[in-house]
DRENDOTOR-68494 format. One record per atom (N, C-alpha, C): x, y, z. Coordinates in steps of 0.001 Angstrom, whole numbers, plus 524288, in hexadecimal, padded with zeros to 5 digits. Each point is the difference from the previous one (the first is absolute). Layout:
REM DRENDOTOR-68494
XYZ...
***
This chain:
REM DRENDOTOR-68494
8034F7FB61800007FCB18049F8000080374804D3800007FF01803897FC9480302804CD7FFA77FD97804108039A802ED80178803F97FE0F803C3803D4803BF804A1800227FDE3804A87FF678033A804B08001C80060801EA8059C803CC7FDD6802B8800BD801548057C805C97FF4B8013A802618037A803128059F7FF9280108801877FB36803387FC5E7FDBB802C48011A7FB6980335800837FB417FC76804007FCE3800D1800DD7FB637FCC37FC5B7FB948019C7FC857FE827FC867FC6F7FBAA800FE8017F7FB6B7FC93801147FBA58026A8015C7FB417FD2B7FBF97FBDC8016B7FCAC7FE947FC2E7FC2E7FBEC800F3802F57FAF3801197FEB97FD768044A802C37FB4F801AC804B18012F8036E8014B8050480095804798018E803267FF107FF1C805CA8043F7FF44802D07FFDF7FF44805A58012080543802947FC70801B1803578007C80506802A48003A7FF2F805E6802E08036F8028C8004F7FFCD805AE7FD98804F48023E7FC627FF478039F7FD918045D802C8803F780224803E07FFB4804F08012A803D5802538038D8000B7FD6F805647FBDB7FD3E8016E7FFDF7FD33804FF802747FA907FF988017D7FE697FB32802EB7FB2A7FF537FD487FB877FD3A7FADA800067FFB47FD447FBB37FD61800A58005C7FA1A7FF877FB827FD72800C47FFC37FA577FAF17FEA87FD2B7FFB1802127FB317FB4C7FF7C7FCD98017D7FF587FA427FCB67FD4F7FD12800AF7FF8A7FA557FBE08035D7FD5F801C3803757FC8F7FC63803527FD237FD7A7FCB97FBBC7FAE67FF75800447FD2A7FCAE7FC557FE46802F87FB287FE1A804CB800C67FE15802FF7FB8F7FE7E80575801C57FE6E8031F7FC3C7FDEB80536801097FA958001B7FD987FC4F80219802DE7FA97800367FE377FDFA80590800A07FB67800F87FDCD7FD7B80513800AF7FB287FF56803647FF48803A28038C7FB5280023803337FB5D800E67FC637FBD77FD0D800AF7FB94800307FC5E7FCFE805268001580031802D5804367FD0F804EA800578036F804C07FEF8804B1800078024780357804A67FFB1804347FFA97FBCC800EF7FB477FE028042B7FEDB7FC4580570800B1802548005180073805298050E8005C8029E802F97FAE17FF348051A8006A7FF018033D7FB567FF6D800CB7FD6B805557FF2C7FAE08000F8007B7FCEC804C9804067FBB67FF198033B7FEF9803E4803DD7FBD77FFBA7FDAB7FB2E8029E8004E7FB8F7FD537FE297FB0380218804DD7FCE5801618006F7FE6F804F3804BD7FD4A801A07FECB7FB84803AD8039D7FC438001C7FF6D7FB40803138039B8002F804B57FDCE7FEE880472802E67FFB6804E0803387FAF27FFF18051C8004B8010D803637FB657FFCF801657FDE9805687FCAD80100803B0800AC7FDCC805387FA9F7FE53801E97FFD97FD028040A7FB117FE0A802137FD1B8047A802A37FC0D801F87FD5E7FCFC80463802047FA5B7FE36800B97FE247FFA2804CB7FAB07FE24800F57FBC6803887FDBB8015B804D27FEA77FC38803B17FDCE7FF187FF227FA2B8037A7FD2E7FD687FF6D7FEFB7FA6F80528800437FD23800047FDF77FB35804CC7FFDA7FCE880016803E07FB7D7FB808016C7FDD17FFD38038D7FB8C7FDFF80551801DF802F78040A7FEA67FED480545801CE7FFF3803CE7FB6A7FD7280458800C07FFE1804307FC1F800BF80525802E6802E2803757FD8480134805108026080090803F07FB8A7FE67804CD800D0800C7803EA7FBE3805CD800677FE8580106800747FAF780560800917FE27802B280490802B47FD2D80440800BD8024F8049C80282801F47FEBF8057D7FD567FC84802B3801997FE77805418045D7FBE37FFCD7FF907FC3F7FC63803FD7FBEF7FF738054D802717FECD7FFFE804117FCE1804E38024C7FE22801EA804A9803327FD46801598042380180804B1802E2804B97FF248037E80247804598018F8045480017803B67FDB58015480554801AC7FD14803F87FE23800EB805508049D8016C803787FEE1802758045B8042080166803A5800167FC1B80478804987FDB5800E3800BB7FC2C8042A804C48019E8032A7FF2180125804F08043F801A38037F80334804747FDB27FD41803B87FDAE8027D804A77FDE28025A7FF5B7FA987FF9F7FB587FDB7802217FF217FABE7FBA97FED07FC2980093801F77FB507FC257FEF77FBE68018B7FAFF7FD277FC497FC5F7FFCB800EC7FAF57FD817FB417FEA87FCA3800C57FCD67FBE77FB7E7FE6A7FCEA7FC867FC56803287FADE800877FF657FC657FC6E802A5801177FA687FE32800B77FF427FAEB801697FAF27FDBA804B9800D37FC85803D87FC88800678047A800617FC77800A57FAE27FD1D8016E800707FB12800E97FB637FCC08050C7FD75801C97FFBC7FAE980134804CD7FD5180188801867FBB17FC2C7FC507FE5C7FCB18013C7FC3F7FBE17FBEE8008D7FBB6801D9800117FB347FC65801107FBAE7FCFD7FB437FE148003D7FB97802607FCBC7FB567FF34803187FB157FF81
***
Protein backbone atom coordinates (compact mmCIF):
# COMPACT_ATOMS: atom_id res chain seq x y z
CA UNK A 1 0.00 0.00 0.00
CA UNK A 2 1.40 3.37 -0.97
CA UNK A 3 1.03 5.75 1.95
CA UNK A 4 2.28 9.33 1.86
CA UNK A 5 3.54 9.60 5.40
CA UNK A 6 7.06 10.20 6.76
CA UNK A 7 6.81 7.22 9.12
CA UNK A 8 8.18 4.03 7.59
CA UNK A 9 5.45 1.40 7.37
CA UNK A 10 6.45 -2.10 6.38
CA UNK A 11 3.59 -4.57 6.01
CA UNK A 12 4.73 -7.71 7.82
CA UNK A 13 7.41 -5.73 9.65
CA UNK A 14 8.22 -6.33 13.30
CA UNK A 15 7.72 -3.27 15.49
CA UNK A 16 8.59 -2.65 19.10
CA UNK A 17 6.43 -0.45 21.32
CA UNK A 18 8.35 1.96 23.52
CA UNK A 19 7.27 -0.12 26.54
CA UNK A 20 9.02 -3.16 25.03
CA UNK A 21 6.31 -5.40 23.58
CA UNK A 22 6.55 -6.52 19.96
CA UNK A 23 3.97 -6.46 17.20
CA UNK A 24 3.68 -7.44 13.53
CA UNK A 25 2.15 -4.84 11.24
CA UNK A 26 -0.53 -6.67 9.28
CA UNK A 27 -1.94 -3.92 7.10
CA UNK A 28 -3.26 -0.39 6.85
CA UNK A 29 -6.98 0.23 6.52
CA UNK A 30 -9.32 3.20 6.29
CA UNK A 31 -11.94 4.00 8.88
CA UNK A 32 -15.33 3.52 7.20
CA UNK A 33 -16.80 6.82 8.39
CA UNK A 34 -13.87 9.24 8.63
CA UNK A 35 -11.49 7.65 6.09
CA UNK A 36 -8.72 8.03 8.68
CA UNK A 37 -5.82 5.63 8.07
CA UNK A 38 -5.71 2.87 10.67
CA UNK A 39 -2.86 0.44 11.37
CA UNK A 40 -3.85 -3.20 11.89
CA UNK A 41 -1.28 -5.09 13.93
CA UNK A 42 -0.81 -8.42 15.68
CA UNK A 43 0.29 -8.72 19.27
CA UNK A 44 3.29 -11.12 19.48
CA UNK A 45 2.97 -11.96 23.14
CA UNK A 46 0.29 -13.66 25.20
CA UNK A 47 -2.24 -10.89 25.71
CA UNK A 48 -5.52 -11.91 27.37
CA UNK A 49 -7.22 -8.83 25.88
CA UNK A 50 -6.71 -10.04 22.30
CA UNK A 51 -4.16 -10.53 19.55
CA UNK A 52 -5.33 -8.26 16.69
CA UNK A 53 -5.39 -4.52 17.29
CA UNK A 54 -6.08 -1.36 15.31
CA UNK A 55 -4.85 2.14 16.03
CA UNK A 56 -4.91 5.38 14.04
CA UNK A 57 -1.79 5.74 11.90
CA UNK A 58 -1.23 9.18 13.42
CA UNK A 59 -1.01 7.57 16.86
CA UNK A 60 1.02 4.51 15.75
CA UNK A 61 3.63 6.77 14.16
CA UNK A 62 3.80 9.51 16.78
CA UNK A 63 6.70 10.42 19.02
CA UNK A 64 6.07 10.25 22.76
CA UNK A 65 8.02 11.60 25.70
CA UNK A 66 9.40 9.04 28.13
CA UNK A 67 11.49 10.16 31.10
CA UNK A 68 12.24 13.45 29.38
CA UNK A 69 13.29 11.87 26.06
CA UNK A 70 11.34 11.80 22.83
CA UNK A 71 11.02 8.30 21.41
CA UNK A 72 8.85 6.74 18.71
CA UNK A 73 5.72 5.02 20.04
CA UNK A 74 6.54 2.11 17.69
CA UNK A 75 9.88 1.53 16.00
CA UNK A 76 10.65 -0.85 13.17
CA UNK A 77 13.10 -3.49 14.32
CA UNK A 78 12.86 -5.98 11.44
CA UNK A 79 11.37 -5.55 8.01
CA UNK A 80 9.82 -9.08 7.92
